[in-house]
C-alpha positions as a printed NumPy array, in Angstrom:
array([[ 70.913,  83.117, 134.575],
       [ 69.75 ,  84.468, 138.251],
       [ 72.029,  87.416, 139.396],
       [ 71.537,  86.631, 142.674],
       [ 73.875,  83.647, 142.443],
       [ 76.505,  85.691, 140.964],
       [ 79.317,  86.156, 143.355],
       [ 82.682,  85.979, 141.342],
       [ 82.942,  86.31 , 138.042],
       [ 86.069,  86.073, 135.795],
       [ 86.212,  89.127, 133.047],
       [ 88.347,  89.008, 129.864],
       [ 89.986,  91.947, 130.22 ],
       [ 92.367,  93.87 , 128.04 ],
       [ 92.509,  97.625, 129.731],
       [ 90.77 ,  99.261, 126.487],
       [ 87.73 , 101.006, 126.937],
       [ 85.256,  98.354, 126.529],
       [ 86.412,  96.108, 129.563],
       [ 87.923,  99.083, 131.52 ],
       [ 84.094, 100.111, 132.096],
       [ 82.97 ,  97.133, 132.257],
       [ 84.737,  95.696, 136.036],
       [ 82.772,  98.927, 138.049],
       [ 79.139,  98.447, 135.657],
       [ 79.438,  94.627, 136.919],
       [ 80.154,  95.504, 140.681],
       [ 76.784,  98.404, 140.241],
       [ 75.003,  95.63 , 138.51 ],
       [ 75.825,  92.317, 140.206],
       [ 75.422,  92.681, 143.489],
       [ 78.88 ,  94.272, 144.5  ],
       [ 80.83 ,  90.976, 143.107],
       [ 84.009,  89.836, 143.259],
       [ 85.583,  90.941, 139.157],
       [ 88.659,  88.723, 138.604],
       [ 90.277,  90.437, 135.504],
       [ 92.18 ,  87.768, 133.102],
       [ 94.417,  88.957, 129.687],
       [ 95.545,  86.843, 127.735],
       [ 99.108,  87.844, 125.887],
       [ 98.901,  87.256, 122.445],
       [101.515,  89.543, 121.554],
       [ 99.417,  93.226, 122.308],
       [103.098,  94.354, 123.969],
       [102.503,  97.877, 125.061],
       [ 99.132,  97.379, 125.424],
       [ 99.996,  95.427, 128.697],
       [102.027,  98.042, 130.533],
       [100.275,  99.1  , 133.818],
       [ 97.262,  96.738, 133.008],
       [ 97.165,  95.468, 136.827],
       [ 97.973,  98.812, 138.365],
       [ 94.459,  99.883, 135.998],
       [ 92.376,  96.181, 136.776],
       [ 92.779,  97.136, 140.6  ],
       [ 92.356, 100.718, 140.476],
       [ 89.087, 100.006, 138.693],
       [ 87.509,  97.206, 141.105],
       [ 89.323,  93.981, 140.112],
       [ 90.514,  91.557, 142.769],
       [ 93.314,  90.431, 140.672],
       [ 94.814,  90.228, 137.392],
       [ 95.773,  87.19 , 135.685],
       [ 98.268,  88.054, 132.447],
       [ 98.485,  84.557, 130.706],
       [101.402,  84.529, 128.335],
       [ 99.437,  82.374, 125.217],
       [102.197,  83.782, 122.602],
       [104.083,  80.474, 121.833],
       [100.633,  78.591, 121.923],
       [ 99.017,  81.167, 119.992],
       [101.689,  80.697, 116.99 ],
       [101.743,  77.277, 117.055],
       [ 98.599,  76.064, 117.845],
       [ 96.328,  78.568, 115.618],
       [ 98.08 ,  80.865, 113.779],
       [100.39 ,  77.996, 112.055],
       [ 97.314,  75.745, 111.441],
       [ 95.893,  78.377, 109.112],
       [ 98.83 ,  79.404, 107.51 ],
       [ 99.712,  75.845, 106.384],
       [ 95.515,  75.441, 105.158],
       [ 96.222,  78.946, 103.292],
       [ 93.137,  80.076, 105.276],
       [ 91.663,  83.556, 104.957],
       [ 88.183,  84.906, 105.096],
       [ 87.561,  87.256, 102.143],
       [ 91.278,  88.693, 101.696],
       [ 91.765,  88.94 , 105.666],
       [ 94.066,  86.851, 107.031],
       [ 92.245,  85.908, 110.826],
       [ 94.204,  88.414, 113.009],
       [ 91.087,  88.6  , 115.69 ],
       [ 89.207,  85.87 , 114.422],
       [ 91.924,  83.039, 115.798],
       [ 93.227,  85.006, 118.361],
       [ 89.71 ,  84.659, 120.423],
       [ 89.835,  80.997, 120.676],
       [ 93.252,  80.799, 122.05 ],
       [ 92.081,  83.73 , 124.815],
       [ 89.07 ,  82.025, 125.355],
       [ 90.602,  78.538, 126.518],
       [ 92.846,  80.331, 128.877],
       [ 89.762,  82.188, 130.26 ],
       [ 87.667,  79.029, 131.512],
       [ 90.641,  77.655, 132.636],
       [ 91.685,  80.423, 135.255],
       [ 87.31 ,  80.401, 135.884],
       [ 87.489,  76.49 , 136.203],
       [ 90.407,  77.545, 139.064],
       [ 88.597,  80.295, 140.659],
       [ 85.494,  78.487, 141.044],
       [ 83.561,  81.632, 139.338],
       [ 80.019,  81.535, 138.379],
       [ 80.3  ,  83.368, 135.193],
       [ 82.356,  85.036, 132.317],
       [ 82.385,  88.209, 131.153],
       [ 83.208,  89.917, 128.262],
       [ 82.839,  93.361, 126.513],
       [ 82.383,  92.426, 122.801],
       [ 79.218,  94.32 , 121.112],
       [ 76.061,  92.264, 120.186],
       [ 76.676,  93.891, 116.844],
       [ 80.144,  92.098, 116.402],
       [ 81.796,  88.405, 115.454],
       [ 83.724,  88.193, 118.769],
       [ 80.906,  87.444, 120.726],
       [ 80.337,  84.133, 118.779],
       [ 83.787,  83.577, 119.289],
       [ 84.279,  83.819, 123.05 ],
       [ 81.259,  82.044, 124.   ],
       [ 81.491,  78.765, 121.184],
       [ 85.271,  78.277, 123.247],
       [ 83.837,  79.073, 126.388],
       [ 80.601,  76.205, 124.911],
       [ 83.304,  73.615, 124.478],
       [ 85.519,  74.008, 127.545],
       [ 82.56 ,  74.802, 130.398],
       [ 79.043,  73.981, 128.426],
       [ 77.364,  75.161, 131.702],
       [ 79.377,  77.718, 132.606],
       [ 77.075,  81.369, 132.8  ],
       [ 78.217,  84.326, 130.385],
       [ 77.905,  87.936, 130.802],
       [ 77.645,  90.456, 127.955],
       [ 77.41 ,  93.63 , 128.917],
       [ 76.499,  95.409, 125.334],
       [ 73.541,  93.037, 125.39 ],
       [ 72.309,  94.752, 128.719],
       [ 73.206,  98.192, 129.497],
       [ 71.851, 100.942, 127.991],
       [ 75.461, 102.049, 126.534],
       [ 74.721, 103.334, 122.978],
       [ 78.025, 104.189, 121.617],
       [ 81.697, 104.278, 122.518],
       [ 80.91 , 108.226, 122.874],
       [ 78.605, 107.294, 125.988],
       [ 81.162, 104.532, 127.076],
       [ 83.721, 107.493, 127.062],
       [ 81.338, 109.578, 129.478],
       [ 81.02 , 106.947, 132.101],
       [ 84.291, 106.215, 132.307],
       [ 84.827, 109.905, 133.036],
       [ 82.148, 109.921, 135.637],
       [ 84.143, 106.782, 137.579],
       [ 87.33 , 108.217, 136.996],
       [ 88.191, 105.508, 134.996],
       [ 92.155, 106.279, 133.096],
       [ 91.835, 105.783, 129.629],
       [ 94.642, 106.106, 126.835],
       [ 91.96 , 107.015, 123.804],
       [ 90.333, 110.242, 123.129],
       [ 87.147, 111.022, 121.31 ],
       [ 89.141, 112.084, 118.459],
       [ 91.269, 109.182, 118.381],
       [ 88.162, 106.539, 119.572],
       [ 89.327, 103.822, 116.622],
       [ 87.928, 100.542, 117.874],
       [ 91.38 ,  98.827, 117.367],
       [ 92.482,  94.73 , 118.403],
       [ 95.762,  93.958, 118.58 ],
       [ 98.083,  90.932, 118.404],
       [101.703,  89.878, 117.285],
       [ 99.802,  88.877, 113.986],
       [ 97.656,  91.991, 113.302],
       [ 96.339,  95.277, 114.152],
       [ 93.007,  95.992, 112.972],
       [ 91.098,  99.93 , 112.951],
       [ 87.75 , 100.265, 112.979],
       [ 85.365, 103.045, 113.511],
       [ 85.518, 107.11 , 113.119],
       [ 86.46 , 108.184, 109.572],
       [ 86.523, 104.517, 108.56 ],
       [ 82.806, 104.172, 109.108],
       [ 82.4  , 105.917, 105.221],
       [ 83.812, 103.579, 102.749],
       [ 84.328, 106.297, 100.612],
       [ 87.218, 108.132, 102.641],
       [ 90.949, 106.651, 102.108],
       [ 92.399, 105.618, 105.235],
       [ 95.147, 107.974, 106.621],
       [ 97.769, 105.576, 105.676],
       [100.582, 108.69 , 105.961],
       [ 99.226, 110.146, 108.741],
       [101.374, 110.144, 111.972],
       [100.312, 107.456, 114.627],
       [ 97.501, 106.029, 112.404],
       [ 99.785, 102.679, 111.449],
       [101.365, 100.844, 114.272],
       [103.405,  97.904, 112.875],
       [104.587,  99.385, 109.645],
       [104.882, 102.673, 107.268],
       [102.843, 103.758, 104.157],
       [104.505, 101.974, 100.842],
       [104.36 , 105.738, 100.2  ],
       [107.078, 106.314, 102.831],
       [108.78 , 102.808, 102.521],
       [112.516, 102.5  , 101.413],
       [113.381, 103.27 ,  97.907],
       [115.243,  99.937,  97.639],
       [114.34 ,  96.471,  97.992],
       [114.62 ,  94.341, 100.947],
       [114.987,  90.324, 100.457],
       [114.399,  87.481, 102.375],
       [114.425,  83.685, 102.574],
       [112.358,  81.433, 104.74 ],
       [112.936,  77.765, 105.207],
       [110.218,  75.974, 105.667],
       [109.681,  72.358, 107.117],
       [106.556,  70.738, 106.727],
       [104.448,  73.731, 106.092],
       [105.926,  75.346, 108.988],
       [108.105,  78.788, 109.133],
       [111.834,  77.434, 110.692],
       [114.581,  79.776, 109.887],
       [114.526,  83.612, 108.613],
       [117.719,  84.41 , 106.355],
       [119.071,  81.306, 107.314],
       [118.748,  81.548, 110.756],
       [117.188,  79.106, 112.701],
       [114.393,  80.981, 115.111],
       [111.077,  79.57 , 116.796],
       [107.696,  80.276, 115.002],
       [107.093,  83.413, 117.5  ],
       [110.633,  85.339, 116.393],
       [110.152,  84.589, 113.172],
       [106.43 ,  86.546, 113.022],
       [108.596,  89.212, 115.097],
       [110.928,  89.803, 113.301],
       [109.041,  89.782, 109.616],
       [106.573,  92.047, 111.452],
       [109.677,  94.797, 111.635],
       [111.097,  93.418, 107.951],
       [107.602,  93.778, 106.253],
       [106.638,  96.704, 108.569],
       [109.637,  98.864, 107.159],
       [108.629,  98.322, 103.343],
       [104.824,  98.818, 104.051],
       [103.346,  95.153, 103.652],
       [100.627,  93.716, 104.785],
       [ 98.004,  96.701, 104.561],
       [ 94.205,  95.701, 103.781],
       [ 91.382,  97.603, 103.503],
       [ 88.307,  95.518, 103.222],
       [ 84.414,  95.897, 103.412],
       [ 83.878,  92.428, 104.698],
       [ 80.67 ,  90.534, 105.874],
       [ 80.293,  89.852, 109.508],
       [ 78.69 ,  86.766, 111.199],
       [ 76.113,  88.492, 112.07 ],
       [ 74.82 ,  89.592, 108.673],
       [ 76.11 ,  93.354, 109.014],
       [ 78.982,  94.774, 106.132],
       [ 82.066,  96.098, 107.95 ],
       [ 84.841,  98.471, 106.803],
       [ 87.668,  97.835, 108.51 ],
       [ 91.853,  98.299, 107.603],
       [ 94.165,  95.415, 109.054],
       [ 98.296,  96.243, 109.531],
       [ 99.623,  92.152, 108.987],
       [103.126,  92.287, 107.337],
       [105.001,  89.589, 108.77 ],
       [101.699,  87.252, 108.239],
       [101.286,  88.413, 104.868],
       [104.834,  87.716, 103.768],
       [103.908,  83.929, 105.242],
       [101.45 ,  83.304, 103.612],
       [102.803,  84.598, 100.408],
       [106.249,  82.402, 100.908],
       [104.352,  79.395, 102.018],
       [101.513,  79.752,  98.855],
       [104.889,  79.832,  96.59 ],
       [106.571,  76.728,  98.117],
       [103.358,  74.992,  97.714],
       [103.659,  75.511,  93.863],
       [105.908,  73.473,  93.123],
       [105.468,  70.759,  96.178],
       [101.883,  69.712,  95.882],
       [100.334,  67.992,  92.881],
       [ 97.474,  69.589,  90.783],
       [ 94.33 ,  67.604,  92.053],
       [ 95.646,  68.314,  96.212],
       [ 96.626,  71.896,  95.472],
       [ 93.422,  72.446,  93.901],
       [ 91.095,  70.418,  96.739],
       [ 93.081,  72.363,  99.209],
       [ 91.942,  75.216,  98.009],
       [ 88.408,  74.28 ,  97.829],
       [ 88.926,  73.641, 101.151],
       [ 90.557,  76.893, 102.568],
       [ 87.554,  78.924, 101.777],
       [ 85.601,  76.727, 104.407],
       [ 88.677,  76.446, 107.157],
       [ 88.682,  80.519, 106.549],
       [ 85.141,  80.624, 107.45 ],
       [ 84.941,  78.099, 110.389],
       [ 88.104,  80.409, 112.14 ],
       [ 86.133,  83.568, 111.348],
       [ 82.857,  81.97 , 112.477],
       [ 84.355,  80.707, 115.601],
       [ 83.922,  77.367, 115.143],
       [ 87.861,  76.465, 115.789],
       [ 86.644,  73.589, 118.277],
       [ 84.553,  72.054, 116.034],
       [ 85.247,  68.106, 114.5  ],
       [ 85.026,  69.783, 110.694],
       [ 87.777,  71.967, 111.621],
       [ 89.826,  69.327, 113.669],
       [ 89.346,  66.917, 110.375],
       [ 90.199,  69.526, 107.773],
       [ 93.422,  70.229, 110.001],
       [ 94.129,  66.796, 109.76 ],
       [ 93.414,  66.666, 106.031],
       [ 95.863,  69.575, 105.563],
       [ 99.092,  68.06 , 107.708],
       [ 98.943,  65.108, 105.377],
       [ 99.354,  67.738, 101.992],
       [102.065,  69.768, 104.107],
       [104.354,  66.339, 104.33 ],
       [106.246,  67.086, 100.907],
       [106.14 ,  71.303, 101.738],
       [110.233,  71.945, 102.746],
       [111.979,  73.891, 100.722],
       [112.964,  77.804, 100.632],
       [111.564,  80.874,  99.336],
       [113.3  ,  83.836,  98.627],
       [111.104,  87.649,  98.302],
       [111.835,  91.151,  96.98 ],
       [109.772,  92.846,  99.33 ],
       [109.236,  96.267,  97.944],
       [107.105,  99.29 ,  98.424],
       [104.277,  97.128,  99.683],
       [104.968,  94.527,  97.068],
       [106.214,  90.907,  97.626],
       [108.283,  89.587,  94.612],
       [108.987,  86.171,  93.69 ],
       [112.768,  86.022,  93.576],
       [113.887,  82.072,  93.811],
       [112.215,  78.907,  95.422],
       [113.89 ,  75.664,  96.075],
       [112.755,  72.266,  97.819],
       [114.201,  68.705,  97.982],
       [110.514,  67.512,  97.17 ],
       [110.078,  69.898,  93.79 ],
       [107.5  ,  68.502,  91.349],
       [108.796,  71.218,  89.078],
       [111.12 ,  69.356,  86.01 ],
       [112.925,  71.817,  84.316],
       [113.561,  68.54 ,  81.759],
       [109.981,  68.179,  81.042],
       [109.06 ,  71.536,  81.365],
       [111.635,  72.915,  79.118],
       [110.906,  74.446,  75.333],
       [114.505,  72.981,  74.77 ],
       [114.784,  69.408,  73.679],
       [113.767,  66.659,  75.923],
       [112.235,  63.502,  75.909],
       [108.586,  64.545,  76.164],
       [107.101,  62.928,  73.027],
       [104.858,  65.875,  71.854],
       [102.859,  63.481,  69.708],
       [100.904,  62.233,  72.242],
       [ 99.108,  65.148,  72.466],
       [ 97.207,  64.619,  70.157],
       [ 95.481,  61.172,  71.25 ],
       [ 94.816,  62.768,  74.562],
       [ 93.202,  65.391,  72.791],
       [ 91.04 ,  63.168,  71.524],
       [ 89.669,  61.338,  74.471],
       [ 89.527,  64.806,  76.333],
       [ 87.34 ,  66.161,  73.609],
       [ 84.919,  63.405,  73.152],
       [ 81.908,  64.037,  74.896],
       [ 82.558,  67.733,  73.237],
       [ 82.679,  66.644,  69.552],
       [ 79.639,  64.197,  70.389],
       [ 77.616,  66.906,  71.848],
       [ 78.466,  68.71 ,  68.608],
       [ 77.555,  65.893,  66.319],
       [ 74.006,  65.321,  68.368],
       [ 73.21 ,  69.051,  68.068],
       [ 73.901,  69.008,  63.95 ],
       [ 71.518,  66.374,  63.377]])
């Protein structure tokens, strides 16, 4: 990439520490280029407040705020929910937001005739891969500027130094300098005391959790909810028909109040580094639980077990930034076929961080009380003898051979 050709740059802009200092850095290091900031609204709520003023004051020529919330839920979150996709217990909150944001980012870059796209992802993390693979899909010849892979800044402390030297206002300080990512699905926390896996997260400390409370601080009385699904997609909460986004947001409130959805893990990043993170995913955890419960009565054994195997691959593809690939699309087609009968209602009991099954119903239920009952039924138990003889024949033959 020839720096001399870079006159206009579109920057993935969150207003956080990284992207706040990138605007003046780009202008200092890329010919005083025009910087157009683009923020993809995937539900980060209050983080969008005052964003335009901040972007313009730090040197951007304009700010686009793209409302991607419905698209994010329907086109990215729900395909993962239907697949049961997770990555090492992580519900992919940052992972499936990045391709959604990157798609919007490229649309603006092409519209504005940008010479390059810039992002604030570090060279140690996964997000650089997620952004850049999506950019390659939609704009294969677009140059990408990743300041963390170029500049001399080595730490978040040095970033704060740079911000202070350039009079860039920050919402954080050196004591609360967690690396966070927030959207309508989750909130992640990394850094500071969490870098030592031996330190217990400060769940009860005021201000640490933002989407809910510690199970210790949750109410002493349980909360019951019902969720209705149609073909694997949630369509109603407590009997009220709602959009997908509305369901997620309401479940965040209910789940957060009951201490649901906290995850503390050391995960294996794509780049090979083990990283400790704490995640808040209250509504998402409830949806995954309810969806799984409904599948127990609507999917046959072979389909369920194969789907569980492929869910690992699906989760890895999403985590590794490979959303826009033929394999992910093929897996989604398989998942959609499996969901044709996943319609019904699930009731859960939420209590101090726990999600307890409290009932499940479906017009497509494969569960037969008449067959499964311990009471009298038409099931002929004598049939089991012939089944066992045939099923166990290879074991019996092997034992006879070994005994010779």
